[in-house]
C-alpha positions as CSV (number, residue, x, y, z in Angstrom):
1,M,-194.9,-29.2,-19.1
2,S,-192.5,-31.6,-17.6
3,T,-189.7,-30.6,-15.3
4,L,-186.2,-32.1,-15.4
5,G,-185.2,-34.1,-12.4
6,P,-181.8,-33.7,-10.8
7,H,-180.2,-36.5,-12.7
8,S,-181.4,-35.2,-16.0
9,R,-180.2,-31.7,-15.2
10,A,-176.8,-33.1,-14.3
11,R,-176.6,-35.1,-17.5
12,L,-177.6,-32.0,-19.5
13,A,-175.0,-29.9,-17.7
14,A,-172.3,-32.5,-18.4
15,A,-173.2,-32.8,-22.1
16,G,-173.4,-29.0,-22.3
17,Y,-169.9,-28.7,-20.8
18,V,-168.4,-31.2,-23.1
19,G,-170.1,-29.7,-26.1
20,L,-169.1,-26.1,-25.1
21,V,-165.5,-27.0,-24.6
22,T,-165.4,-28.9,-28.0
23,L,-167.0,-26.0,-29.8
24,A,-164.7,-23.5,-28.2
25,A,-161.7,-25.7,-29.2
26,L,-162.9,-25.8,-32.7
27,A,-163.3,-22.1,-32.8
28,Y,-159.8,-21.7,-31.4
29,E,-158.5,-24.0,-34.2
30,I,-160.4,-22.1,-36.9
31,A,-159.0,-18.8,-35.5
32,G,-155.5,-20.0,-36.1
33,Q,-154.6,-20.9,-32.5
34,P,-154.0,-17.3,-31.2
35,E,-151.6,-17.1,-28.3
36,A,-154.2,-15.2,-26.1
37,G,-156.5,-18.2,-26.1
38,R,-154.0,-20.9,-25.3
39,A,-154.3,-20.7,-21.5
40,A,-158.1,-20.6,-21.6
41,M,-158.3,-23.7,-23.8
42,T,-155.9,-25.5,-21.5
43,L,-157.8,-24.5,-18.4
44,A,-161.2,-25.4,-19.9
45,A,-160.3,-29.1,-20.1
46,W,-157.8,-29.4,-17.3
47,P,-157.0,-32.0,-15.7
48,G,-158.7,-34.4,-18.1
49,E,-156.7,-33.2,-21.0
50,I,-153.5,-33.8,-19.1
51,V,-154.6,-37.3,-18.2
52,L,-155.2,-38.1,-21.9
53,L,-151.9,-36.6,-22.9
54,V,-150.0,-38.7,-20.4
55,M,-151.7,-41.8,-21.9
56,L,-151.5,-40.8,-25.6
57,Y,-148.0,-39.2,-25.8
58,P,-146.0,-42.4,-25.3
59,L,-148.2,-44.0,-28.0
60,A,-147.6,-41.1,-30.4
61,L,-143.8,-41.4,-29.8
62,A,-144.0,-45.1,-30.3
63,I,-145.6,-44.9,-33.7
64,G,-143.5,-41.9,-34.8
65,D,-146.3,-39.3,-34.9
66,D,-145.4,-35.9,-33.5
67,A,-148.7,-34.2,-34.1
68,L,-149.1,-33.7,-30.4
69,L,-145.9,-31.6,-30.3
70,G,-147.7,-28.5,-31.5
71,E,-148.5,-28.0,-35.1
72,T,-149.6,-24.6,-36.3
73,V,-151.8,-25.9,-39.2
74,F,-155.5,-26.7,-38.8
75,N,-156.2,-30.2,-37.6
76,F,-159.1,-31.8,-35.8
77,L,-156.9,-33.5,-33.2
78,G,-156.9,-30.4,-30.9
79,P,-160.7,-30.0,-30.6
80,L,-161.1,-33.8,-30.2
81,L,-158.4,-33.8,-27.4
82,H,-160.1,-30.9,-25.6
83,G,-163.5,-32.5,-25.9
84,A,-162.2,-35.8,-24.7
85,G,-160.4,-34.0,-21.8
86,A,-163.7,-32.5,-20.8
87,L,-165.4,-35.9,-21.0
88,V,-162.7,-37.3,-18.7
89,N,-163.4,-34.4,-16.3
90,V,-167.1,-35.3,-16.3
91,L,-166.2,-38.9,-15.6
92,I,-163.8,-37.9,-12.7
93,V,-166.6,-35.8,-11.1
94,W,-169.1,-38.6,-11.6
95,G,-166.7,-41.0,-9.9
96,V,-166.1,-38.7,-6.9
97,I,-169.8,-38.2,-6.4
98,A,-170.4,-42.0,-6.7
99,F,-167.7,-42.7,-4.2
100,A,-169.1,-40.1,-1.8
101,R,-172.6,-41.5,-2.0
102,H,-171.3,-45.0,-1.4
103,F,-169.2,-43.9,1.5
104,K,-172.2,-42.1,3.0
105,A,-174.4,-45.2,2.6
106,E,-171.8,-47.4,4.2
107,Y,-171.3,-45.0,7.1
108,S,-175.1,-44.8,7.7
109,R,-175.3,-48.6,7.6
110,S,-172.5,-49.1,10.0
111,R,-174.1,-46.8,12.7
């Protein structure tokens, strides 16, 4: 039986996080967007979802689409936004870790 290395486990955890947030957002949409789950869904993909909203909201206003303003009907935009926000979170963490490794290598090389 093969064991997973640290990089494989990290990728599996990242994919699991993105998938779990997307599935939870889909279940939240199917349940009719109950008020009790709004904070949990926002927190699950924060701050990546906010970064995406800052980039997408001006585009939505420019083309005249107000779907981001809060519809109460079922749509797939919400789960996709939460999943993309989770993906942005994974990319942020990856970037911070890559920067820390690079900084450590440069520090070790300069000594």
